[in-house]
C-alpha positions in Angstrom: 196.7 319.3 70.7 196.9 319.0 74.5 200.0 320.1 76.0 200.6 316.0 77.0 200.4 315.1 73.3 202.6 317.5 72.1 205.3 316.6 74.6 204.3 312.5 73.8 205.1 313.6 70.0 208.2 315.5 70.4 209.6 312.6 72.2 208.8 309.9 70.1 210.3 312.1 67.5 213.5 312.3 69.4 213.4 308.8 69.8 213.0 307.5 66.0 216.1 309.8 64.9 218.2 308.2 68.3 221.9 308.7 66.7 221.2 312.8 65.6 219.6 313.1 69.1 222.6 311.9 70.6 224.9 313.5 68.8 223.3 317.0 69.0 222.6 316.8 72.5 226.3 315.8 72.8 227.3 318.8 71.7 225.2 320.9 74.0 226.8 319.0 77.0 230.2 319.6 75.4 229.0 323.4 75.4 227.3 323.2 78.6 230.6 321.5 80.3 233.1 324.3 78.6 231.1 327.4 80.3 230.7 325.5 83.8 234.3 324.4 84.0 235.9 327.9 82.8 233.6 330.2 85.5 233.9 327.3 88.2 237.9 327.8 87.3 237.3 331.6 87.9 235.2 331.4 90.8 237.9 329.0 92.6 240.6 331.5 92.1 238.6 334.0 93.9 237.9 331.7 96.3 241.9 331.3 96.9 242.6 334.9 96.7 239.8 335.6 99.6 241.3 332.5 101.9 245.1 334.3 100.9 243.6 337.8 101.9 241.8 336.2 105.1 245.0 334.8 106.4 246.1 338.1 106.7 243.5 339.1 108.5 239.9 340.1 109.2 238.4 341.9 105.7 236.1 343.3 107.5 238.2 345.5 109.3 238.8 349.1 108.9 241.6 350.8 110.8 240.7 354.6 111.3 243.8 356.8 112.0 244.5 360.3 113.0 244.2 363.3 110.6 248.2 364.2 110.1 249.8 362.2 113.0 247.4 363.8 115.5 248.0 367.5 114.8 245.5 368.6 112.3 242.0 370.1 113.4 240.1 366.8 113.2 240.8 364.8 116.5 240.5 360.8 116.7 238.7 361.3 120.3 235.4 359.8 122.3 233.1 362.1 119.9 234.8 360.4 116.7 234.4 357.2 118.1 230.9 357.7 118.9 230.4 359.1 115.0 231.6 356.0 113.9 229.4 353.8 115.9 226.2 355.6 113.5 227.9 354.5 110.6 225.4 352.3 108.9 226.7 348.2 108.7 228.7 348.8 111.3 228.9 346.2 114.4 231.2 347.1 116.8 233.7 350.2 117.4 236.4 350.8 120.0 239.5 353.3 119.9 242.9 351.9 120.7 245.5 353.2 122.7 249.2 351.6 123.2 252.6 352.1 125.1 254.3 352.8 122.2 255.8 355.8 123.5 257.8 354.0 126.5 260.4 351.2 126.6 258.6 347.8 127.4 260.1 344.8 129.0 258.3 341.6 130.2 259.2 339.1 132.5 258.1 335.3 133.1 258.4 332.8 135.7 259.9 332.2 138.8 262.9 334.7 139.6 261.9 336.7 136.1 264.0 334.1 134.8 262.3 334.5 131.0 263.1 338.6 129.7 261.0 339.9 126.8 263.5 343.1 125.6 260.7 344.7 123.6 256.6 344.1 123.3 253.6 345.9 122.1 250.8 346.5 124.5 247.3 347.6 123.1 244.4 348.7 125.0 240.6 348.0 123.9 236.9 348.8 124.4 236.4 345.1 126.6 232.5 345.5 125.8 233.4 345.3 122.1 235.8 342.6 122.1 233.6 339.5 121.3 232.0 341.7 118.4 235.1 342.9 117.0 235.7 339.1 116.0 238.8 338.1 118.1 239.5 334.7 117.9 240.4 332.8 121.2 242.3 330.3 121.2 242.1 329.6 124.8 240.8 331.7 128.0 238.4 333.9 128.1 237.6 337.9 127.4 238.7 340.3 129.9 237.5 342.6 132.3 238.7 346.5 132.3 240.4 345.9 135.6 242.9 344.3 138.1 245.3 344.8 134.4 244.1 341.6 133.1 245.5 340.6 129.3 245.1 338.3 126.3 248.5 337.4 124.8 249.4 337.1 121.4 249.3 334.1 119.7 253.2 333.7 119.3 254.0 336.0 122.2 255.8 333.1 124.6 258.5 332.9 121.8 260.0 336.1 122.4 261.2 335.3 126.0 264.9 334.7 125.8 265.9 332.3 128.8 268.5 334.0 131.0 269.8 330.4 132.2 271.2 329.6 128.9 273.9 331.2 127.1 273.5 334.0 124.2 272.3 332.1 120.8 270.9 329.5 122.6 268.6 331.3 124.5 265.1 331.4 122.1 263.0 329.2 120.7 263.1 329.3 117.4 259.8 329.1 115.4 260.8 330.1 111.8 262.4 327.6 109.3 261.1 324.6 111.0 260.6 322.0 107.9 261.5 318.5 107.2 263.7 316.8 104.5 261.0 316.6 101.9 260.4 320.8 102.7 256.7 320.0 104.5 256.7 322.6 107.7 257.1 320.9 110.9 254.6 321.8 113.9 255.9 324.5 116.1 258.0 323.6 119.2 256.7 324.1 122.4 258.0 327.6 123.9 260.0 327.6 127.4 256.8 328.1 129.2 252.7 327.9 129.1 251.9 331.9 128.9 248.1 331.2 130.5 249.8 329.7 133.5 252.8 331.6 134.4 253.0 334.7 136.1 254.1 337.8 133.7 254.9 341.5 134.7 255.7 344.5 133.0 258.4 346.9 133.2 257.8 350.6 132.1 260.5 352.7 131.1 259.4 356.4 130.1 262.8 357.6 130.1 263.3 359.1 133.5 261.7 356.5 135.8 260.7 352.6 135.6 258.0 350.9 137.3 256.6 347.5 136.9 253.0 346.6 136.6 251.3 342.9 137.8 249.6 341.0 134.7 247.2 338.3 134.7 247.1 336.4 131.5 243.6 335.6 131.0 243.1 334.4 127.5 245.4 334.1 124.1 244.1 335.2 120.7 244.8 334.2 117.3 247.4 336.1 114.9 245.3 338.5 112.6 247.5 341.4 111.3 244.2 343.5 110.5 243.7 344.0 114.0 247.0 344.6 115.3 250.7 343.5 115.7 249.7 342.8 119.4 247.4 339.6 118.1 250.7 338.2 117.2 253.6 339.1 119.6 252.1 341.9 122.3 249.6 341.9 124.5 246.2 343.5 124.5 244.1 345.1 127.8 241.4 347.2 128.9 241.1 351.0 127.8 240.7 351.8 131.8 243.8 350.1 132.4 246.0 351.3 129.6 245.0 355.0 130.4 246.1 354.3 134.3 249.3 353.2 133.2 250.1 355.9 130.7 248.6 358.3 133.1 251.1 357.1 135.8 254.2 357.2 132.8 253.3 360.8 132.6 253.7 361.7 136.1 249.9 362.1 136.4 249.6 364.7 133.3 246.4 363.1 130.9 247.5 363.6 126.9 244.8 365.4 125.1 246.1 364.6 121.6 243.7 361.6 121.0 243.7 357.9 120.5 246.2 356.3 118.6 243.5 354.7 116.3 240.3 353.3 116.0 239.2 349.8 114.9 235.8 349.6 113.4 234.0 346.4 112.8 231.8 346.0 109.3 229.3 343.3 109.1 229.8 342.0 105.8 232.9 342.6 103.2 230.9 343.9 100.7 229.6 347.2 102.8 233.6 348.0 103.9 233.8 350.8 100.9 231.1 352.2 101.7 231.8 352.9 105.8 235.6 353.7 104.4 234.1 356.5 102.5 232.2 357.7 105.2 235.1 357.6 107.6 237.1 359.6 105.1 234.7 362.0 104.5 234.9 363.0 108.4 238.7 364.0 107.5 240.0 360.7 109.2 243.0 358.3 107.0 241.6 354.5 106.9 243.3 351.6 106.2 242.0 347.7 105.5 242.3 344.9 103.2 239.8 346.4 101.0 243.1 348.4 98.6 244.4 345.0 98.3 240.9 342.7 97.7 239.0 345.1 95.2 242.1 345.3 92.6 241.8 341.4 93.0 238.6 340.8 92.7 238.4 342.9 89.3 241.2 340.7 87.9 239.2 337.4 89.3 236.0 338.5 87.4 237.9 339.6 84.1 239.6 336.4 84.0 236.2 334.8 85.1 234.5 336.7 81.9 237.0 335.4 79.8 237.1 331.6 80.3 233.2 332.0 80.3 233.2 333.6 76.7 235.7 330.4 75.8 232.7 328.0 77.2 230.1 330.2 75.4 231.9 329.3 72.2 231.2 325.9 72.3 227.5 326.7 73.6 227.3 328.8 70.5 228.6 326.0 68.3 225.9 323.4 69.8 223.6 326.1 68.8 224.4 325.6 65.0 224.2 321.7 66.0 220.6 322.2 66.8 219.2 324.7 63.8 220.9 321.9 61.8 219.0 318.9 63.3 215.5 320.8 63.3 216.1 322.0 59.9 216.9 318.3 58.8 213.9 317.1 61.0 211.4 319.5 59.0 212.9 318.5 55.3 212.4 314.8 56.8 208.9 315.8 57.7 207.6 318.1 55.4 204.1 315.4 54.5 203.7 314.9 58.4 203.3 318.8 58.4 200.8 319.2 55.9 198.4 315.9 57.1 198.8 317.9 60.5 197.6 321.3 58.9 195.2 319.4 56.7 193.1 317.5 60.3 193.1 321.1 61.2 196.1 321.0 63.8 196.7 325.2 64.6 199.9 326.9 63.0 200.6 327.5 66.8 200.6 323.7 67.7 203.5 322.8 64.8 205.7 325.7 66.0 205.2 324.5 69.8 206.0 321.2 68.3 209.4 322.0 66.9 210.6 324.4 69.6 209.5 321.9 72.0 211.8 319.3 70.7 214.7 321.7 70.4 214.2 322.9 74.2 214.0 318.8 75.1 217.6 319.1 73.4 218.5 321.8 75.2 217.5 320.5 78.6 218.9 317.2 78.0 222.1 318.7 77.6 222.3 321.0 80.3 221.3 318.2 82.9 223.8 315.7 81.5 226.5 318.8 81.2 226.2 319.4 84.8 226.8 316.1 85.8 229.7 315.7 83.7 230.7 319.1 84.8 230.6 318.3 88.7 232.8 315.2 87.7 235.4 316.9 85.9 235.4 319.3 88.8 235.7 317.0 91.3 238.8 315.3 89.2 240.6 318.4 89.2 240.2 319.1 92.7 241.1 315.7 93.5 244.6 316.0 91.2 245.3 319.7 92.9 244.6 318.2 96.8 247.1 315.0 96.1 246.0 311.9 97.1 242.8 310.0 96.4 241.1 309.2 99.9 237.4 309.8 101.2 238.3 312.9 103.3 239.6 314.6 100.1 236.7 313.5 98.4 234.9 315.7 101.4 237.4 318.4 100.8 236.9 318.6 97.1 233.2 318.8 96.9 232.7 321.3 100.1 236.2 322.8 100.4 237.6 323.6 103.7 239.2 326.1 106.1 242.9 325.8 104.6 242.1 324.1 101.2 241.7 326.2 98.2 239.7 324.3 95.2 240.8 325.0 91.7 237.5 324.4 90.7 234.1 325.6 92.5 230.9 325.1 91.0 227.5 326.6 93.5 224.8 325.9 92.8 223.5 329.1 90.8 225.8 328.2 88.1 224.5 324.7 87.8 220.8 326.4 87.5 221.7 329.1 85.2 224.0 326.2 83.4 220.5 324.4 82.8 218.2 327.0 81.8 220.9 328.7 79.3 221.1 325.4 77.7 217.5 325.2 77.3 217.2 328.9 75.9 219.8 328.2 73.5 217.7 324.9 72.5 214.4 327.3 72.1 216.7 329.8 70.2 218.1 327.3 68.0 214.5 325.7 67.2 212.7 329.5 66.3 213.8 330.0 63.1 213.3 326.0 61.9 209.7 326.2 63.7 208.9 329.2 61.4 210.1 328.0 59.0 207.5 324.6 59.6 204.6 326.6 59.9 205.0 328.2 56.6 204.8 325.1 54.5 201.4 325.0 52.4 199.7 321.8 53.5 198.8 320.8 49.9 202.1 321.1 49.0 203.4 319.1 52.3 200.8 316.3 51.3 202.4 316.1 47.5 205.7 315.7 48.8 207.0 311.9 48.2 209.5 312.4 50.9 
């Protein structure tokens, strides 16, 4: 028989028993929806966890610390930095030196009206700044000269106004909520840090000196890269070394860098890079120690939810098997006629397998469509309001939006293929039963 004839015959057979076909397909739809929705909720959990971690900082940053606080035999020096650059999957590497050993005070405004009694200042390799993934809110990257600096996102809020009385001389950036508990926009600081002259005063314990600073940019807060992105300053490594040398009265420390920042090309490669750095004798810190357990937990929940959905599809498989067995019992005479006309046994098997496969395919397609609608409704409810913008966010997501249900294309494709396989597997036994029927006994059958 031609393949087109087999397909036409299968469709006609399914049409003849519309009610039974509909109920069997409905069982597959329910099973398919159960799997897709359950797995999508697990994927949604994982997405929410990754966004929560991303708010805490860059997930691809590894911070390297010196062995035993810098007293060990392995030094965090320029040679170590070059070794880190040779590690596979690293994008950028920069040493990091701070002024934490000295007392820092910042002045701003005319006649040094605004004062910040404490701040953290970090020096980086400015040539690696762009590749490290720093997100500039305004301004531009700095050069390693003339004491150019980048200010942390909230540094301006740490300044006191010396013209105001104590207790009323700072802008409060925490706890700004309306009567409904909704967070209000931040109030403006006393001055625009991008357009205000800054002066840094350094106290080494025996002497004080000041350094004029040029604020060239403002960076978004990212704790994985350091506290200076929030309430500190970033400057060139060469500039900060000159300041340290001056603070040490011309002497140069040989203990190495405070830390080194390593940028990895992908989250999946962070563990590999960390392991290689640890093998060199250094300590590391990254979001991986938090992300891995959370990812494992999300995967376990995803498997559990998918297993619950698979039970429904298994029940649907029993329905397909039952339908095909009943179909065979009703078509015994038809099978006998086909055999007596010389129809190949394999063609008869293919007919019943194709019918089962069509049921699985139809159930998978409809199940995917229904799953997408259910997922949309779930996400719309979680967003709290029905609007066109929320529909887009429910489908595509957003930077600040955590969807409850996330259905990637691979899950839809898997569901359709899995439904077809369930149909074929369910129809295998009935199809084999059909080909074993004797042609003579089948023709004699009164049904």
